C-alpha positions in Angstrom: 118.5 82.6 113.5 118.7 79.2 114.9 117.4 76.0 113.3 115.6 74.1 116.0 115.9 70.3 115.3 114.9 67.7 117.9 116.8 64.5 118.0 113.7 62.4 117.5 112.8 64.3 114.3 109.7 66.2 113.4 107.3 63.3 113.4 108.4 62.3 116.9 108.1 65.9 118.1 104.7 66.3 116.6 103.5 63.1 118.3 105.0 64.2 121.6 103.4 67.6 121.3 100.0 66.0 120.9 100.3 63.3 123.5 102.6 64.8 126.2 101.9 68.5 125.8 98.3 68.4 124.6 98.8 70.5 121.5 95.5 70.5 119.7 94.3 71.2 116.1 90.6 71.0 116.8 89.7 74.7 116.5 91.4 78.0 115.9 92.2 80.4 118.6 90.0 83.6 119.0 90.5 85.9 116.1 91.3 89.0 118.1 94.3 87.2 119.6 96.0 87.3 116.2 94.7 90.7 115.1 92.3 89.2 112.6 88.6 90.2 111.9 87.7 87.1 109.9 87.6 83.8 111.6 88.4 82.1 108.3 91.8 83.8 108.2 93.0 82.4 111.5 95.5 79.5 111.2 96.9 79.1 114.7 95.0 76.4 116.7 97.0 76.2 120.0 100.3 76.8 121.8 102.0 75.0 124.7 104.8 76.2 126.8 107.9 74.1 127.1 109.5 76.4 129.7 112.4 78.9 129.4 110.7 80.9 126.6 110.2 77.8 124.4 106.9 76.9 122.8 105.2 74.5 120.4 102.6 76.3 118.3 100.0 74.4 116.3 98.4 75.6 113.2 96.3 74.2 110.3 96.7 75.3 106.7 93.6 75.1 104.4 93.8 72.8 101.4 92.7 75.7 99.3 92.5 79.5 99.8 91.3 82.4 97.7 94.6 84.2 97.8 97.1 81.7 99.3 96.1 79.0 96.9 98.2 75.9 96.0 100.7 76.1 93.1 100.4 74.2 89.9 102.1 71.2 91.4 99.8 71.1 94.5 102.0 72.7 97.2 100.8 75.1 99.8 101.6 78.8 99.3 105.0 79.6 101.1 103.6 82.9 102.3 101.4 80.9 104.7 104.7 80.4 106.5 105.1 84.1 107.0 101.4 84.6 108.1 101.6 81.7 110.5 104.8 83.1 112.2 103.1 86.5 112.5 100.0 85.0 114.1 102.1 82.8 116.4 104.1 85.8 117.7 101.0 87.9 118.3 99.2 85.1 120.1 102.2 84.3 122.4 102.7 88.0 123.1 99.1 88.4 124.3 98.4 85.0 125.9 101.7 84.1 127.5 103.5 87.4 128.0 100.4 89.6 128.7 101.3 92.3 126.1 98.1 94.4 126.2 95.6 93.9 123.4 95.5 97.6 122.9 99.2 97.9 121.9 100.2 98.4 118.3 102.5 95.9 116.7 105.2 97.3 114.3 107.3 94.9 112.3 111.1 95.3 112.1 112.1 92.3 110.0 110.8 88.9 108.9 112.5 86.0 107.2 111.7 82.4 106.4 113.2 79.5 104.4 111.5 76.4 103.1 114.1 73.7 102.9 111.9 70.9 101.7 109.3 72.2 99.3 107.6 68.9 98.8 106.6 68.8 102.5 104.1 71.5 101.5 102.3 69.2 99.1 98.6 69.1 99.8 97.0 65.7 100.6 93.4 64.6 101.3 93.2 66.5 104.6 94.3 70.0 105.7 98.0 70.2 106.7 98.9 70.2 110.4 101.7 72.7 111.1 104.0 72.8 114.2 106.3 75.7 115.0 109.1 74.8 117.4 109.5 78.3 118.7 111.9 80.3 120.9 111.0 83.7 122.3 113.7 86.4 122.6 113.2 89.9 124.2 115.0 92.5 122.1 115.4 96.1 123.4 112.4 95.5 125.7 111.1 98.4 127.8 107.7 97.4 129.2 105.0 98.3 129.8 104.8 101.1 127.2 107.2 99.4 124.7 107.9 95.7 124.2 110.6 94.4 121.9 110.4 90.8 120.9 111.6 88.2 118.4 110.2 84.8 117.6 112.5 82.2 116.0 110.9 79.0 114.8 111.6 75.6 113.2 108.8 74.5 110.9 107.4 71.1 110.4 104.3 70.3 108.2 102.5 67.0 108.4 105.2 65.7 110.7 108.0 66.6 108.3 110.7 69.2 109.1 110.8 71.6 106.2 112.0 75.0 107.2 112.7 77.9 109.6 111.8 81.5 110.1 111.8 84.5 112.4 109.9 87.7 113.1 110.9 90.8 115.1 108.5 93.4 116.2 107.9 96.1 118.7 104.5 96.6 120.5 103.8 100.1 121.8 101.0 101.9 123.5 98.8 104.6 121.8 101.0 107.5 122.8 104.2 106.0 121.5 102.5 104.7 118.4 101.3 108.2 117.6 104.8 109.5 118.1 106.2 106.9 115.7 103.6 107.8 113.1 104.3 111.5 113.4 108.1 110.9 113.2 107.5 108.8 110.1 105.5 111.6 108.4 102.2 109.8 108.8 98.9 111.8 109.3 95.3 111.0 110.1 94.4 111.8 106.5 97.0 109.4 105.2 95.6 106.6 107.3 92.1 106.4 106.0 90.6 103.8 103.6 89.2 106.7 101.5 92.7 108.1 100.8 94.0 104.7 99.9 91.0 104.1 97.6 91.8 107.4 95.8 95.3 106.2 95.1 94.0 102.9 93.9 91.6 104.6 91.5 94.5 106.6 90.1 96.6 103.5 89.5 96.5 101.9 86.1 95.3 98.4 85.6 97.3 95.6 87.1 98.7 92.6 85.1 96.8 89.6 84.1 96.7 87.4 87.3 98.2 84.4 85.5 101.4 86.3 84.9 102.0 86.9 88.6 100.8 83.4 89.8 97.3 84.4 90.9 93.9 83.2 89.9 91.7 86.3 90.3 92.0 89.7 88.9 91.4 91.3 92.3 94.4 89.5 93.6 96.9 90.9 91.0 98.8 93.9 92.5 101.5 94.5 90.0 101.1 97.5 87.7 103.5 98.3 84.9 105.3 101.7 85.2 105.7 104.4 82.7 108.9 102.7 81.4 110.0 99.1 80.9 111.3 97.6 84.1 109.3 100.0 86.3 106.6 98.5 88.6 104.0 99.9 91.0 102.2 98.1 93.8 98.4 98.4 93.6 97.1 98.9 97.1 93.4 97.8 97.4 92.0 98.8 100.8 88.8 96.8 99.9 90.7 93.5 99.6 89.0 91.2 102.1 92.1 89.2 103.0 95.1 91.6 102.9 93.0 94.4 104.5 91.2 92.2 106.9 90.4 95.2 109.1 91.0 99.0 109.0 94.5 100.2 109.3 96.4 103.5 109.0 99.2 102.2 106.9 100.0 99.5 104.3 100.4 96.1 106.1 103.6 94.2 105.7 101.8 91.2 104.2 100.5 93.5 101.3 104.1 94.4 100.5 105.3 90.8 100.7 102.5 89.7 98.4 103.5 92.4 95.9 107.1 91.5 96.0 106.3 87.8 95.6 104.1 88.6 92.6 106.9 90.6 90.9 109.4 87.9 91.7 107.1 85.3 90.0 106.8 87.5 87.0 110.5 88.1 86.6 111.6 84.5 87.3 109.1 82.9 85.0 109.5 85.5 82.3 113.3 85.3 82.3 113.3 81.6 81.9 110.5 81.6 79.3 112.6 83.7 76.9 115.3 81.0 76.7 113.5 77.7 77.1 110.7 75.9 75.2 109.1 74.5 78.4 106.7 76.3 80.6 108.2 77.0 84.1 106.9 77.2 87.6 108.7 79.6 90.0 108.7 78.3 93.5 109.4 80.8 96.3 111.7 79.2 98.9 113.1 82.0 101.0 112.3 85.6 102.0 114.3 88.0 104.2 112.6 91.5 104.6 113.9 94.5 106.5 111.1 96.9 107.3 112.6 100.4 107.2 109.6 102.7 107.4 105.8 102.8 107.5 104.2 102.5 104.0 101.5 105.1 103.8 98.1 104.6 102.2 97.9 107.9 100.3 101.1 107.7 98.2 102.2 105.3 95.4 104.6 102.4 96.2 107.1 101.5 93.5 108.9 98.2 93.4 112.5 98.4 92.3 114.7 95.5 91.4 118.1 96.2 92.8 119.8 92.8 92.2 118.8 89.8 90.1 120.9 86.7 90.0 120.3 83.4 88.3 122.0 80.0 88.5 120.4 77.7 85.9 122.6 75.0 84.6 123.2 76.8 81.3 124.0 80.2 82.8 127.3 81.8 81.7 127.1 84.9 83.8 129.0 85.0 87.1 127.0 84.4 90.2 126.1 87.4 92.3 126.4 86.8 96.0 123.1 87.3 97.8 122.6 87.4 101.5 119.9 88.2 104.0 120.6 91.7 105.2 119.5 90.8 108.7 120.9 87.2 109.2 123.8 87.3 106.8 122.9 83.8 105.6 123.5 83.2 102.0 120.4 82.5 99.9 120.3 79.2 98.1 122.4 78.7 95.0 122.5 76.0 92.4 121.1 74.9 89.1 117.6 76.3 88.4 117.7 78.8 91.3 117.2 82.5 91.2 117.8 85.3 93.7 116.1 88.7 93.7 116.5 91.8 95.8 113.5 94.1 95.5 112.9 97.4 97.3 109.5 98.8 98.0 110.0 102.6 97.6 107.7 105.4 98.5 108.4 109.1 98.2 112.0 108.3 97.1 112.9 106.2 100.1 112.8 102.5 100.7 110.1 101.3 103.1 111.1 97.6 102.8 114.0 95.7 101.3 113.5 92.0 100.5 115.9 89.3 99.4 114.0 86.3 98.0 115.2 82.9 96.7 113.4 80.8 94.1 113.5 77.4 92.5 112.6 77.2 88.8 110.8 74.0 87.9 110.0 73.0 84.3 106.4 72.2 83.4 105.1 70.4 80.3 103.6 72.9 77.8 100.2 74.1 79.1 100.6 72.1 82.3 100.2 75.1 84.5 97.1 76.3 82.7 95.5 72.8 83.0 96.3 72.7 86.7 94.8 76.1 87.3 91.8 75.2 85.2 91.2 72.1 87.3 91.1 74.3 90.3 88.6 76.7 88.8 
């Protein structure tokens, strides 16, 4: 994946986008153009073509959000990067490349990296976001099947701070039905009722504060039968992650679960050896989607590799790379790396490498910050 950097810098590019290309942040685009039912969950505001499959995409992140809320130091949730890239790809596909609205989008892989976490710090106004995007056709066979990849450079508030990419296919009804049958899916498996039954059979999830969330309904990590075993609680009634009916578990549900387990492992590991409270900050994600995650069967989260590089670590460093890009995840003092598999029916449905920065907080600092938000 390329890092798109303009010679004038992010601030100059943002100004040029607004003045020369007319990129606007006045209102969000129609919700159906990003496959959302709730207007409040649309972040993309505009997109302008620069020619030769290059675009600038504007978005606005909220200062607060029920699920993607700021962390204890006042930074926007990094998973907003993933959701914004997803919305940008879907919008460009429909609006600029005329992929039919009736096609089904199936994710292949997604990755992002935040290189400047303080650029995500929230100020007195919502944050304007600009994606410097490049569109790539991958194994494209229109009109029944479109294959596409969006590669982006990220700037927030006029400050370059990261990169990301998303690859999907979009298929018509007939090919989607074939894909679902090949994957073992069925109409019974794809109903909210079946997902609700699995949710009712799942034991209670962890206290939300342990996984970096504020509300009990947003905690999706359930302890397994033995120590070190974890299950993803899938709630088809969740208003944000299940914004509309679906016949499988959305990728953003799995990413949220993996992020929560990562938060738990990173903060818990450090808490055992240090006197200060810690704040895990997610800085990178690279996910390979290997199969559909069905609604009617439990999903287990399995930690395959856990590396840490705090300044006092004596253990050797374990190399960690994105399976898709081959780019090494960040290393250095106070950083952690995790590889977590989402497993269903004995086979992985998604494999995620994530990178974390571990920041020390004063005792009770996080609790006070969260209390101030309540």
